[in-house]
C-alpha positions in Angstrom: 19.7 19.5 -40.7 17.3 17.2 -39.0 16.7 17.3 -35.2 17.8 14.3 -33.2 15.0 11.8 -32.6 13.3 12.1 -29.2 14.1 9.1 -27.0 11.2 6.7 -26.5 9.6 6.5 -23.0 11.0 3.0 -22.6 14.6 4.0 -23.4 14.2 7.1 -21.2 13.1 4.9 -18.3 15.9 2.4 -18.9 18.7 4.9 -19.3 17.5 7.5 -16.7 19.6 7.6 -13.6 18.5 5.2 -10.9 16.7 6.4 -7.9 18.9 7.2 -4.9 19.6 4.1 -2.8 18.3 4.2 0.7 20.8 2.5 2.9 18.3 2.2 5.8 15.8 0.4 3.4 18.6 -1.9 2.2 19.1 -3.0 5.8 15.4 -3.0 6.8 13.7 -4.8 4.0 15.8 -8.0 4.0 15.1 -8.3 7.7 11.4 -8.1 6.9 11.8 -10.9 4.4 13.7 -13.0 6.9 11.2 -12.2 9.6 8.4 -13.5 7.4 10.3 -16.7 6.6 11.1 -17.3 10.2 7.5 -16.8 11.2 6.2 -19.3 8.6 8.8 -21.9 9.6 8.1 -21.4 13.3 4.3 -21.9 12.8 4.9 -25.0 10.7 7.2 -26.3 13.4 4.6 -25.7 16.1 1.9 -27.4 14.1 4.1 -30.4 13.2 5.2 -31.0 16.8 1.7 -30.6 18.1 0.4 -33.3 15.7 3.5 -35.5 15.3 4.4 -35.8 19.0 0.9 -37.0 19.8 0.0 -33.9 21.9 -3.0 -33.2 19.7 -4.4 -36.7 20.3 -3.6 -36.7 24.0 -5.4 -33.4 24.4 -8.4 -34.8 22.6 -8.4 -38.0 24.6 -8.4 -36.0 27.8 -11.9 -34.8 26.9 -13.1 -37.8 25.0 -11.5 -40.9 26.6 -13.4 -43.4 24.5 -13.3 -43.5 20.7 -16.8 -43.0 19.3 -17.8 -44.0 15.8 -18.9 -40.4 15.3 -18.7 -37.2 17.3 -21.6 -37.5 19.7 -23.8 -34.6 20.7 -23.0 -35.0 24.4 -19.4 -34.0 23.6 -20.4 -30.9 21.5 -18.7 -28.7 24.2 -15.4 -30.4 23.6 -14.8 -28.8 20.1 -14.8 -25.1 21.1 -12.9 -26.0 24.3 -10.3 -27.9 22.3 -10.0 -25.2 19.6 -9.7 -22.4 22.3 -6.9 -24.3 24.1 -5.0 -24.8 20.8 -5.3 -21.2 19.7 -4.3 -19.8 23.1 -1.2 -22.1 23.0 -0.4 -20.9 19.5 -0.8 -17.3 20.5 1.5 -17.6 23.5 4.2 -19.4 21.6 4.1 -16.8 18.9 4.1 -13.8 21.3 7.9 -13.7 21.8 8.6 -14.1 18.1 6.1 -11.3 17.2 7.6 -9.1 19.9 11.1 -9.6 18.6 10.4 -9.5 14.8 7.6 -6.9 15.2 8.1 -4.3 17.9 11.8 -4.7 18.7 12.9 -4.7 15.1 10.7 -1.7 14.3 12.1 0.1 17.3 15.6 -0.6 16.2 14.9 1.3 13.0 13.1 4.1 14.7 9.7 3.1 13.3 8.0 2.3 16.6 6.7 5.5 18.1 4.7 4.0 21.0 5.9 2.0 24.0 5.6 -1.7 24.5 2.4 -1.3 26.5 0.6 0.2 23.4 2.1 -2.5 21.2 0.9 -5.3 23.5 -2.6 -3.8 23.6 -2.8 -3.7 19.8 -1.4 -7.3 19.7 -4.0 -8.5 22.2 -6.9 -6.8 20.3 -5.8 -8.3 17.0 -5.2 -11.8 18.5 -8.6 -11.9 20.2 -10.3 -11.1 16.8 -8.1 -13.6 15.0 -9.0 -16.2 17.7 -12.7 -15.6 17.3 -12.5 -16.1 13.5 -10.5 -19.3 14.1 -12.9 -20.7 16.6 -15.9 -20.0 14.3 -14.3 -21.4 11.2 -13.0 -24.6 13.0 -16.4 -25.3 14.6 -18.2 -24.8 11.2 -15.8 -27.3 9.5 -16.4 -29.8 12.2 -20.2 -29.3 12.0 -20.1 -29.9 8.2 -18.1 -33.1 8.7 -20.5 -34.4 11.3 -23.8 -33.5 9.5 -22.7 -34.2 5.9 -19.5 -36.3 5.8 -19.9 -36.9 2.0 -20.5 -33.2 1.1 -18.5 -31.3 3.8 -16.0 -30.0 1.2 -18.8 -28.6 -0.9 -20.5 -27.0 2.1 -17.1 -25.6 3.3 -16.4 -24.2 -0.2 -19.8 -22.4 -0.3 -19.5 -21.0 3.2 -15.9 -19.8 2.6 -16.9 -18.2 -0.6 -19.7 -16.3 1.2 -17.2 -15.4 4.0 -14.5 -14.1 1.5 -17.0 -12.0 -0.5 -18.8 -10.6 2.6 -15.5 -9.6 4.3 -14.2 -8.1 1.1 -17.4 -6.2 0.6 -17.4 -4.9 4.2 -13.6 -4.5 4.5 -13.8 -0.9 5.8 -16.4 -1.9 8.4 -14.3 -4.8 9.7 -11.1 -2.8 10.6 -10.2 -4.0 14.1 -11.9 -1.8 16.7 -9.5 0.1 18.9 -6.5 -0.1 16.5 -7.3 2.9 14.4 -9.2 6.2 14.6 -11.4 6.6 11.6 -13.5 9.5 10.4 -15.0 10.8 7.1 -12.8 13.3 5.3 -13.8 16.9 5.6 -15.1 18.8 2.5 -11.7 20.5 1.9 -9.9 17.2 1.9 -12.5 15.7 -0.5 -12.2 18.7 -2.8 -8.4 18.5 -2.8 -8.3 14.8 -3.6 -11.1 14.9 -6.2 -9.4 17.7 -8.0 -6.3 15.6 -8.3 -8.0 12.9 -10.3 -10.5 14.8 -12.4 -12.5 13.8 -14.4 -12.4 10.5 -12.6 -14.6 10.4 -9.5 -13.6 9.1 -6.1 -15.6 6.9 -3.7 -16.2 8.2 -0.2 -12.9 9.1 1.6 -12.2 7.8 5.1 -9.2 9.2 7.0 -7.6 6.9 9.6 -4.9 7.6 12.1 -2.8 5.8 14.7 -0.1 7.2 17.0 2.5 4.8 15.7 1.7 5.2 12.0 4.4 7.0 10.1 4.4 5.5 6.6 2.3 6.6 3.6 -0.6 4.2 3.6 -4.0 3.8 2.1 -6.0 2.3 -0.7 -9.5 1.5 -2.0 -11.2 -1.2 0.0 -14.6 -2.8 -0.2 -16.9 -3.7 -3.1 -19.8 -2.0 -4.8 -21.6 0.6 -2.7 -19.3 -0.2 0.3 -16.2 0.9 -1.7 -14.3 3.6 0.1 -10.9 5.3 -0.1 -8.9 4.7 3.1 -6.0 7.1 3.5 -3.8 7.7 6.5 -3.6 11.2 8.1 0.2 11.1 7.8 -0.2 10.7 4.0 -2.6 13.6 3.7 -0.3 15.8 5.8 3.1 15.0 4.4 2.6 13.7 0.8 2.8 16.0 -2.2 0.0 16.4 -4.7 2.0 14.5 -7.3 2.3 11.5 -5.0 -1.3 11.6 -4.0 -2.4 11.8 -7.6 -0.4 8.7 -8.5 -1.6 6.8 -5.5 -5.3 7.7 -6.1 -5.3 7.0 -9.8 -3.3 3.8 -9.2 -5.9 2.6 -6.7 -8.8 3.7 -9.0 -7.2 1.3 -11.5 -7.5 -1.5 -8.9 -11.2 -0.6 -8.6 -11.8 -0.3 -12.3 -10.5 -3.9 -12.9 -12.2 -5.3 -9.8 -8.9 -6.4 -8.2 -10.3 -6.6 -4.7 -12.8 -9.1 -5.9 -10.2 -11.0 -8.0 -7.9 -11.2 -5.0 -10.7 -12.5 -2.8 -11.6 -15.2 -5.3 -7.9 -16.2 -5.8 -7.4 -16.5 -2.1 -10.7 -18.5 -1.7 -9.7 -20.9 -4.6 -6.3 -21.5 -3.1 -7.7 -22.3 0.3 -10.3 -24.7 -1.2 -7.6 -26.5 -3.2 -5.6 -26.8 0.1 -8.7 -28.2 1.9 -9.2 -30.8 -0.8 -5.5 -31.8 -0.9 -5.4 -31.9 2.9 -8.4 -34.2 3.0 -6.5 -36.7 0.8 -3.4 -36.8 3.1 -4.9 -36.6 6.6 -5.1 -40.1 7.9 -8.5 -41.7 8.9 -7.1 -42.9 12.2 -4.1 -41.9 14.3 -2.1 -43.0 17.4 -4.0 -45.6 19.4 -6.5 -46.2 16.5 -8.2 -42.9 17.2 -10.7 -41.7 14.6 -9.6 -38.4 13.0 -12.3 -37.5 10.6 -15.3 -35.6 12.1 -13.4 -34.9 15.3 -11.4 -31.9 16.7 -8.3 -33.9 15.9 -9.0 -33.4 12.2 -8.7 -29.6 12.6 -5.3 -30.1 14.3 -4.1 -32.0 11.2 -5.7 -29.4 9.0 -3.8 -26.6 10.7 -0.6 -28.4 9.7 -1.4 -29.3 6.2 -3.2 -26.0 5.3 -0.3 -24.0 6.8 2.1 -25.9 4.6 -0.1 -25.3 1.6 -0.4 -21.6 2.2 3.4 -21.3 2.6 3.7 -23.0 -0.8 1.2 -20.5 -2.2 3.1 -17.4 -1.1 5.1 -17.0 -4.3 2.1 -17.9 -6.4 -0.2 -15.3 -4.8 2.6 -12.8 -4.8 3.1 -13.2 -8.5 -0.6 -12.6 -9.1 -0.4 -9.5 -6.9 2.5 -8.1 -9.0 0.4 -8.6 -12.2 -2.4 -6.6 -10.7 0.0 -3.8 -9.7 1.3 -3.5 -13.3 -2.3 -3.3 -14.6 -3.1 -0.5 -12.1 0.0 1.3 -13.2 -1.2 1.2 -16.8 -4.5 2.6 -15.7 -2.7 5.5 -14.1 -0.7 6.2 -17.3 -3.8 6.1 -19.5 -5.5 8.7 -17.3 -3.0 11.5 -17.5 -0.1 10.1 -15.5 3.4 10.6 -16.7 6.6 8.6 -16.2 8.3 11.6 -14.4 5.4 11.9 -12.0 5.3 8.2 -11.4 9.1 8.1 -10.8 8.8 11.0 -8.3 5.9 9.4 -6.5 7.6 6.0 -6.2 10.7 7.7 -4.9 8.7 9.6 -2.3 6.9 6.4 -1.2 10.2 4.5 -1.0 11.8 7.2 1.2 8.9 7.3 3.6 8.1 3.6 3.7 11.7 2.3 3.6 11.3 0.5 0.3 14.3 -0.5 -1.7 14.9 1.4 -4.9 17.8 -0.5 -6.4 17.5 -3.4 -8.9 16.9 -6.6 -6.9 17.5 -10.2 -7.9 14.5 -12.5 -8.6 14.9 -14.5 -5.5 14.7 -11.3 -3.4 11.3 -10.4 -4.9 9.6 -13.9 -5.3 7.6 -13.4 -2.1 6.7 -9.7 -2.7 3.2 -8.9 -3.9 4.6 -5.5 -5.1 7.0 -5.4 -8.1 10.3 -3.7 -7.5 10.4 0.0 -8.3 12.9 -0.6 -11.0 10.7 -3.1 -12.7 7.6 -0.9 -12.4 9.3 2.1 -14.0 10.7 -0.1 -16.8 7.3 -1.7 -17.5 5.7 1.7 -17.5 8.2 3.0 -20.0 7.6 0.1 -22.3 3.9 0.6 -22.1 4.1 4.3 -22.9 6.3 3.5 -25.9 3.8 1.0 -27.2 1.0 3.6 -26.8 2.9 6.2 -28.8 4.1 3.8 -31.5 
């Protein structure tokens, strides 16, 4: 009498009972998706009204009443002033929305531990740093257009490539000051984490903390010799060794396949395509025959067209992100991971981070850079079956 055939990993993953449904996550995650959609639509509306109503031109004409053939040196102070006013207006108009969709929504689900003062302080720090980057980038684009009108796109592409690569390389060093407390992991923590992924070696480990941080979070950031493992203190204190092993090996897969670099290059390429397309649709003159190119008014148009392009790119970049996640899962399985351990780890992550565990429709996942847990487990089962075939 022959023994019954052992079920394949793929069939085991397909027929195994589904993970328990988290009702709080089923309510929380759709709101996050709607919040992202509302935020994108709101920002597009702000940019469209600013340009379409003529407010962008009127603000420019307030500083430069005449219409020069090119942006003269005596008006060089106008550009940073114009961009600063635009960004401050953008930040103020977005503040109520971010307060509602950020702090108040998180507090409704019991996720916001700190008061509104602490949230406002963190919002202000992040906004100031965001504004500084916007001001530098806008001024550089304008300088390129003034100095090299025929080659400004090439100069912009080269500068942005350097910016994307440098910020990715120094990602751990560019974490906003004041938002997190960072410190190198102690010897005991390093020994614990290194033991979980033997014989694979870990980059340096940095532990970060924040009073309002409750979810399991972390990952490998940086490139080359600036590559580090960032892991939250809440993850170290509350996560099981099985969960930590999955997370670490999964992130080592991202490192092995240079996913940080690929993500940076994909983002850079999408932005450059958006710049080139924007240049084709932005008019040469606007309103009362005002020159647009090589003036601050061009950046106002660019804010609208590039925002629309990045909104279109959300599902494209999310799809690429899901491909990278599947590849990192396969690295985990090839380095000693099991389906049972992966299932338990994803269940623990979902419970702590309020992620949905049930099967979701395609339109519910199109903007998510992470595959659904059901799809990840099914893909892992199929991969294991092919390896054993």
